[in-house]
C-alpha positions as MATLAB code, in Angstrom:
seq = 'MLNLAGTAFPAPMALGRPTTKRTTLTRLRVWAADKFPPFLPKEVEKIKDLHARQLATRVERLPVQVSFSESCIMSSCVKPLIQSNTSPVVLLHGFDSSCLEWRYTYPLLEEAGFETWAVDILGWGFSDLERLPSCDVASKRDHFYQLWKSYIKKPMMLVGPSLGAAVAIDFAVSYPEAVDKLVLIDASVYVEGTGNLMKLPRAVAYAGVSLLKSIPLRLYANFLAFNGISFSTSLDWVNVGRLHCLLPWWEDATVDFMISGGYNVSSHIKQVQQKTLIIWGEDDQIISNKLAVVSTLVELYLLMALVGSVPHSNDSKNILRKDCTVNCQMQLYVKYQIVATSLMWKSRALLPN';
ca = [
       0.005    0.066    0.145;
       1.177    3.645   -0.272;
       0.100    6.441    1.969;
      -0.306    9.694    0.627;
      -2.109   12.465    2.980;
      -3.244   10.007    5.038;
      -4.902    8.159    3.259;
      -4.776    4.301    2.283;
      -4.177    3.977   -1.793;
      -3.755    1.425   -3.379;
      -0.215    0.376   -5.795;
      -1.378    1.082   -9.315;
       0.439   -2.626   -9.861;
      -1.917   -4.267   -7.607;
      -5.114   -3.832   -9.651;
      -4.060   -6.407  -12.192;
      -3.623   -9.168   -9.299;
      -6.065  -11.901   -9.309;
      -9.206  -11.550   -7.011;
     -10.751  -13.870   -4.313;
     -14.413  -14.805   -3.924;
     -14.497  -12.323   -1.243;
     -13.543   -9.237   -3.176;
     -15.737  -10.385   -6.267;
     -18.526  -10.320   -4.178;
     -17.002   -7.030   -2.520;
     -17.456   -5.562   -5.926;
     -20.748   -6.994   -6.917;
     -22.099   -5.142   -3.804;
     -20.410   -1.915   -4.889;
     -21.350   -2.334   -8.878;
     -25.103   -2.428   -7.010;
     -24.824    0.313   -5.904;
     -23.421    2.654   -8.613;
     -26.189    4.822   -9.935;
     -24.213    6.467  -13.109;
     -25.463    9.852  -14.544;
     -28.401    8.590  -17.426;
     -26.415   10.753  -20.357;
     -22.980    8.342  -19.914;
     -22.583    5.450  -22.663;
     -24.605    2.378  -21.825;
     -21.133    0.460  -21.697;
     -19.938    2.452  -18.274;
     -21.894   -0.506  -16.410;
     -19.133   -3.079  -18.023;
     -16.103   -0.863  -16.450;
     -14.649   -3.044  -13.470;
     -12.423   -0.216  -12.289;
     -13.318    0.584   -9.095;
     -12.404    4.291   -9.432;
     -13.355    4.317  -12.289;
     -17.223    3.549  -11.450;
     -17.288    5.637   -8.349;
     -15.976    8.584   -9.782;
     -18.406    7.958  -13.103;
     -21.003    8.533  -10.653;
     -20.435   12.060   -9.428;
     -19.977   13.718  -13.358;
     -22.586   15.695  -14.253;
     -23.571   18.468  -16.799;
     -23.540   22.544  -16.105;
     -25.442   24.792  -18.394;
     -22.573   27.036  -19.957;
     -23.630   30.091  -22.278;
     -20.725   30.748  -24.793;
     -20.816   33.461  -27.231;
     -20.489   30.958  -30.054;
     -23.701   29.387  -29.873;
     -27.751   30.270  -29.366;
     -28.077   28.080  -26.571;
     -25.949   26.409  -24.086;
     -23.818   23.826  -23.901;
     -24.912   21.231  -21.176;
     -21.346   20.407  -20.273;
     -19.679   17.834  -18.091;
     -17.305   17.881  -15.373;
     -16.786   16.664  -11.593;
     -17.814   19.491   -8.978;
     -15.975   19.520   -5.995;
     -17.655   18.361   -2.556;
     -16.020   21.025   -0.656;
     -15.674   24.506   -0.624;
     -12.132   26.334   -0.111;
     -10.689   30.170    0.898;
      -7.555   28.779   -0.921;
      -7.050   27.952   -5.044;
      -9.312   25.764   -6.291;
      -7.224   22.723   -7.974;
      -8.960   22.269  -11.700;
      -7.871   19.282  -13.299;
      -7.940   19.210  -17.367;
      -7.456   15.609  -19.320;
      -5.269   14.778  -22.247;
      -6.041   14.768  -25.901;
      -9.309   12.855  -26.586;
      -9.827   11.960  -22.910;
     -12.379   12.609  -20.387;
     -12.510   13.994  -16.416;
     -12.674   10.201  -15.682;
      -8.585   10.222  -15.974;
      -8.463   11.538  -12.700;
     -10.123    9.114  -11.174;
      -7.500    7.835   -8.958;
      -5.861   11.376   -8.147;
      -9.479   13.399   -7.749;
     -10.252   11.427   -4.023;
      -7.097   12.223   -3.031;
      -7.053   15.927   -3.512;
     -10.210   15.856   -2.031;
      -8.841   14.060    1.397;
      -5.649   16.645    1.365;
      -8.524   19.081    1.543;
      -8.329   20.703   -2.158;
     -11.399   22.624   -3.484;
     -11.003   19.974   -6.673;
     -12.819   20.365  -10.088;
     -12.142   17.423  -12.944;
     -13.671   19.341  -15.980;
     -13.864   17.778  -19.775;
     -12.627   20.091  -22.545;
     -15.093   20.875  -25.139;
     -15.492   18.511  -28.201;
     -14.279   15.324  -25.936;
     -15.754   13.747  -22.407;
     -19.261   13.766  -21.865;
     -20.903   17.149  -22.324;
     -23.884   17.406  -24.595;
     -23.039   18.348  -28.403;
     -25.705   17.008  -30.027;
     -26.248   20.687  -31.313;
     -22.640   20.427  -32.783;
     -20.793   23.645  -31.590;
     -17.121   24.461  -33.250;
     -14.221   22.941  -31.293;
     -11.635   24.704  -32.412;
      -9.441   26.048  -30.107;
     -11.249   29.359  -29.791;
     -13.845   27.850  -29.041;
     -12.250   25.561  -26.288;
     -10.888   28.213  -24.900;
     -14.293   30.691  -24.532;
     -16.110   27.334  -23.448;
     -13.634   26.627  -19.990;
     -13.645   30.416  -19.498;
     -17.611   30.855  -18.920;
     -17.172   27.579  -16.967;
     -15.019   29.139  -14.675;
     -16.616   32.328  -14.531;
     -20.146   31.412  -14.204;
     -19.226   28.398  -11.670;
     -15.313   28.211  -10.324;
     -15.268   31.868   -9.607;
     -11.787   32.289   -8.208;
      -8.098   32.138   -9.662;
      -7.197   28.489  -10.261;
      -4.260   25.967   -9.895;
      -4.761   24.584  -13.545;
      -3.336   21.442  -13.991;
      -2.612   20.310  -17.470;
      -0.925   16.537  -18.630;
      -0.138   15.993  -22.432;
      -2.026   18.126  -24.558;
      -4.110   19.276  -21.702;
      -0.866   20.952  -20.594;
      -1.290   23.097  -24.269;
      -4.975   23.717  -23.110;
      -3.829   24.996  -19.276;
      -1.133   27.524  -21.395;
      -3.366   28.663  -24.330;
      -5.931   29.402  -21.418;
      -3.354   31.303  -18.972;
      -1.932   33.726  -21.240;
      -5.220   34.479  -22.393;
      -7.142   34.744  -19.499;
      -4.073   35.759  -16.377;
      -7.023   36.584  -13.926;
      -8.400   33.140  -14.055;
      -5.026   31.075  -13.170;
      -3.385   31.723  -10.194;
      -0.355   28.619  -10.750;
       0.405   26.085  -13.193;
       1.310   22.723  -12.758;
       2.002   20.970  -16.587;
       2.504   17.199  -16.430;
       4.549   15.516  -19.622;
       3.320   18.433  -21.705;
       3.026   18.564  -25.191;
       3.345   22.106  -26.169;
       5.821   22.355  -28.768;
       3.889   20.512  -31.144;
       2.518   22.752  -34.101;
      -1.014   21.951  -34.097;
      -2.479   18.915  -36.097;
       0.102   19.226  -38.860;
      -0.860   18.325  -42.450;
      -3.470   16.411  -40.665;
      -5.806   19.737  -40.855;
      -5.568   19.385  -44.742;
      -6.876   15.773  -44.904;
     -10.111   15.253  -47.060;
     -12.825   15.082  -44.364;
     -13.972   11.621  -45.591;
      -9.992   10.252  -44.785;
      -9.976   12.515  -41.701;
     -12.898   10.931  -40.526;
     -11.549    7.308  -40.948;
      -8.390    8.492  -38.885;
      -9.967    9.512  -36.036;
     -12.411    6.262  -36.139;
      -9.295    4.501  -35.436;
      -8.708    6.607  -32.809;
     -11.477    4.856  -30.809;
     -10.379    1.008  -31.906;
      -9.842   -1.521  -29.310;
      -6.761   -3.030  -30.790;
      -4.918    0.564  -30.606;
      -5.771    1.568  -27.186;
      -4.165   -2.046  -26.059;
      -1.376   -1.608  -27.836;
      -0.710    1.992  -26.642;
      -1.439    0.655  -22.901;
       1.262   -1.816  -23.404;
       3.555    0.562  -24.634;
       2.915    2.810  -21.586;
       2.424   -0.051  -18.503;
       4.667   -2.721  -17.515;
       3.301   -5.955  -15.750;
      -0.510   -5.003  -15.787;
      -2.655   -8.023  -16.951;
      -4.831   -7.984  -20.418;
      -8.087   -7.806  -18.219;
      -6.257   -5.143  -16.445;
      -5.776   -3.694  -19.621;
      -8.962   -4.296  -21.361;
     -10.724   -2.496  -18.526;
      -8.459    0.738  -18.668;
      -9.247    0.713  -22.621;
     -13.029    0.774  -21.748;
     -12.974    3.838  -19.189;
     -10.336    5.982  -22.053;
     -12.773    4.965  -25.052;
     -16.099    5.319  -22.792;
     -16.193    9.424  -24.464;
     -15.968    8.090  -27.756;
     -19.150    5.957  -27.632;
     -21.141    9.334  -27.897;
     -22.660    9.938  -30.971;
     -21.072   13.658  -31.629;
     -17.539   12.355  -30.540;
     -15.776   11.633  -34.432;
     -17.965   15.204  -35.730;
     -16.117   16.965  -32.860;
     -12.818   15.453  -33.118;
     -12.763   16.036  -36.939;
     -13.864   19.639  -36.047;
     -10.923   19.712  -34.158;
      -8.702   18.123  -35.681;
      -9.101   19.945  -39.650;
      -8.943   23.845  -36.977;
      -5.233   23.277  -36.873;
      -5.462   22.418  -32.899;
      -2.917   23.860  -30.461;
       0.137   26.102  -31.529;
       0.954   27.163  -27.871;
       4.748   27.200  -28.233;
       5.051   30.993  -28.809;
       2.910   31.299  -26.011;
       5.086   30.334  -23.365;
       7.068   33.332  -22.667;
       4.022   35.129  -22.321;
       3.044   32.651  -18.937;
       3.093   35.168  -16.116;
       2.176   32.044  -13.347;
       4.395   30.500  -11.015;
       4.595   26.752  -13.056;
       5.600   23.806  -11.620;
       6.466   20.836  -14.438;
       6.538   17.061  -13.929;
       7.689   15.006  -16.226;
       8.064   11.080  -16.340;
      11.890    9.967  -16.294;
      11.501    7.546  -19.120;
       8.642    9.387  -21.545;
       8.846    7.595  -24.297;
       6.843   10.117  -26.598;
       8.373   13.722  -25.362;
      11.528   14.008  -23.891;
      11.846   15.533  -20.693;
      14.808   17.589  -22.070;
      12.312   19.881  -23.488;
      10.980   20.626  -19.477;
      15.197   21.937  -19.441;
      15.324   24.034  -22.499;
      11.566   25.162  -22.020;
      11.350   29.410  -21.376;
       8.931   28.440  -18.702;
      12.739   28.130  -16.555;
      12.374   31.949  -16.275;
       9.878   31.607  -13.961;
       9.485   30.347  -10.493;
       9.660   26.664  -11.537;
      10.568   22.946  -10.183;
      11.070   20.105  -12.176;
      10.450   16.919  -10.558;
      11.615   13.609  -12.730;
       9.939   10.787  -11.321;
      11.886    9.255   -8.801;
      13.797   11.617   -7.703;
      11.138   14.661   -6.557;
      12.979   17.915   -4.916;
      11.774   19.497   -1.525;
       9.592   16.380   -1.066;
      11.458   14.807    2.445;
       9.102   11.778    2.385;
       8.934   10.886   -1.164;
      10.818    8.017   -0.792;
       8.033    6.445    1.018;
       5.722    7.696   -1.682;
       7.699    7.188   -4.885;
       9.421    4.050   -6.356;
      12.166    4.160   -9.733;
       9.736    1.854  -11.588;
       7.147    5.216  -11.621;
       7.496    5.617  -15.201;
       4.795    6.523  -17.911;
       4.302    7.197  -21.865;
       2.501   10.769  -21.790;
       0.314   10.115  -24.551;
      -1.868    7.237  -22.219;
      -4.652    8.697  -21.018;
      -4.781    6.808  -17.677;
      -1.945    8.706  -15.764;
      -2.236    6.082  -13.068;
       1.702    6.123  -11.707;
       2.337    9.976  -12.151;
      -0.597   10.945  -10.874;
       0.791    9.957   -7.560;
       3.697   12.094   -7.897;
       1.392   15.081   -9.167;
      -1.044   14.547   -5.787;
       2.214   14.653   -3.743;
       3.660   17.673   -4.924;
       0.357   19.756   -5.022;
      -0.004   18.572   -1.455;
       3.341   20.515   -1.235;
       2.279   23.528   -3.368;
       2.727   26.181   -0.481;
       6.128   25.132   -0.188;
       6.850   24.400   -4.167;
       4.938   27.495   -4.982;
       4.608   29.846   -2.571;
       2.616   32.708   -2.962;
];
C-alpha cells in the first residue's frame, strides 16, 4: 500500500492481481450501488475499475452559455464536495480523453482538503454536443472561460497533462486573472498544431478518427505505457479511456478540432505570468523530458520533478518508486498522478504565494 496525505491508496500494479471470491462479492455489491448519470454511454456498466465507477457516478452536466452558440452547452465535469478559501485545483485531461482520467487522484486531492474540479474540454468528455458547436481552439478556450466565470469564480491552480498542458498555457495567457498557478505534466506544448492532418479530406479524417477509438490501438498504447499489468486490467482501462468516444457526436467534434489546426502554443510560453510547476516522467518515450529543461518556463519560478527524484519532498521515498514511469500519451496517468498529488499537497512550499 502507498500512503498519501493520510489516505490508504492501492499501488497501481495491484490492480492486475487475481481477485478472491470475497473481493468479487464486494465488487458486485459496490457495482449494485452505483448510479450512473443517464447521459453516460451504457457501456459504463461494464467497467470493472472501482475508482472509475465511483468517479463516473459524480459526473454531471452544467449549463454554460458561450459566445459561439445560441443555446447553452450542457458541460460535463466533476464538482468539488468541499469549498475552500484557497485556490481551487482544476484538472484538465489530455487529448481525446475525459475527466475519468483523474479517477485515482481526484479522491486523494479531496482527502487532502483541496477544492477540486475535473473539467471535460469541449469536444471530448461527456458534454452534450447534439447541437454540435465549433470545437476549435478558440471555442474550447471560450467554453472553459465561461464555465470558470459561472461556477469556479476564483483564480485556480490549473493542472494540464500532455495536450492538456497546451490547453492550460493557452488559457492562462488569454485569461491570466483566472489562473493563480500552473502544473504541467509531460507537457505537449512544442507540437505545431495538428500539422498536415488539417489538410486531409474529410472522409480520410473521419477514417483516421474512427481508428482512435479502436480497441486494438488502445490496447497497444497500454502495452507501450505500462509494465506488468494483466490483459484483463489493460482491457478494462481501454474501456474507461474510450467511453466518451461512444457518444454519437464524438467523431464530428474530433474531426472539427483536427481540421481546425489544433493547439500551437510554443510562441505563448514566454507570455506565461503564473508560477509554474513542471512534472515529467523520467522514461517518457513520446516527449523527451529534456524539453522541460530547455523550456523558457524555467525563467519563472520552476521546479522540475523527474519521477523517482522529487526535490523538496522529504518523504518522497515512502511515496515514489523508481519504476513509476509513464508514456505521456496515455489517457490513464495512474502512476504519475501519485507524484502530482504529492507535489500539489506541498504546493504552498513549492509554489509560494
